[in-house]
C-alpha positions, 0 to 999 in steps of 0.5 A, a space after each residue: 511493469 509497475 503499479 500504482 498502489 492507493 490506500 484510504 482509511 474509510 468509516 464504513 466498509 460496505 458502503 466503500 466498497 459499494 461505492 468504489 464497486 461502482 466507481 471502478 466497474 468492477 468488485 474488489 479482488 480481495 475482501 477481508 475483516 476491515 480490508 477490500 483491495 482492487 487489482 486494476 488494469 485500467 487504470 493499472 493500479 492496486 487500490 485498497 481500503 481500510 476500516 478505520 473511522 477514526 482516521 479515514 482518508 488517503 493513507 499513503 501511495 506506492 509503487 507495487 513491481 511485478 518482479 524483485 528486480 523492478 523492486 531493485 531498481 525502485 529501492 535504488 532510486 529511493 535511496 539516492 532521494 533525499 529523503 527517509 529510507 526504512 529498509 522493511 524487508 519481507 513482512 506480512 501486511 494487508 493479507 499479503 507477504 511482501 518485500 517493501 521499503 518505506 520513503 516519505 515525500 518533502 510534504 510527509 506524504 508516505 510512500 512504499 514500494 514491495 514486490 508481493 511474493 504471496 497472499 495469507 490469512 493474516 493481516 499483519 501490519 505495517 511501520 509507523 513511518 512518521 514515528 520511525 521518522 521522527 526518531 531518526 
């Protein structure tokens, strides 16, 4: 079963953690320097907030799979769409080692599809998808 992923940048991590913990009725499952994540079952979502006072708000959406087979199916659909496709492979991002790829919808909204192998101590970094799109 897949899980919707939504990511926001926030200006004050502590205030945002308090707000979303109240909204979701649950404490975050992961809290790190400049980062918090909720793995919720109701609604089924991977919700992330990251500290970035310069660029607050929605950053991207995604589909988190529970298996490599599910991920392959989502990757195949991403490849068949008339949109950019950026296979990232296995990468460290947001304190997790994941296999992932990216695309952009017709209005410029970035979407990722990923399967998480395990947590890490390193934050890592994702690609600048919009810069890559402009380079094509």
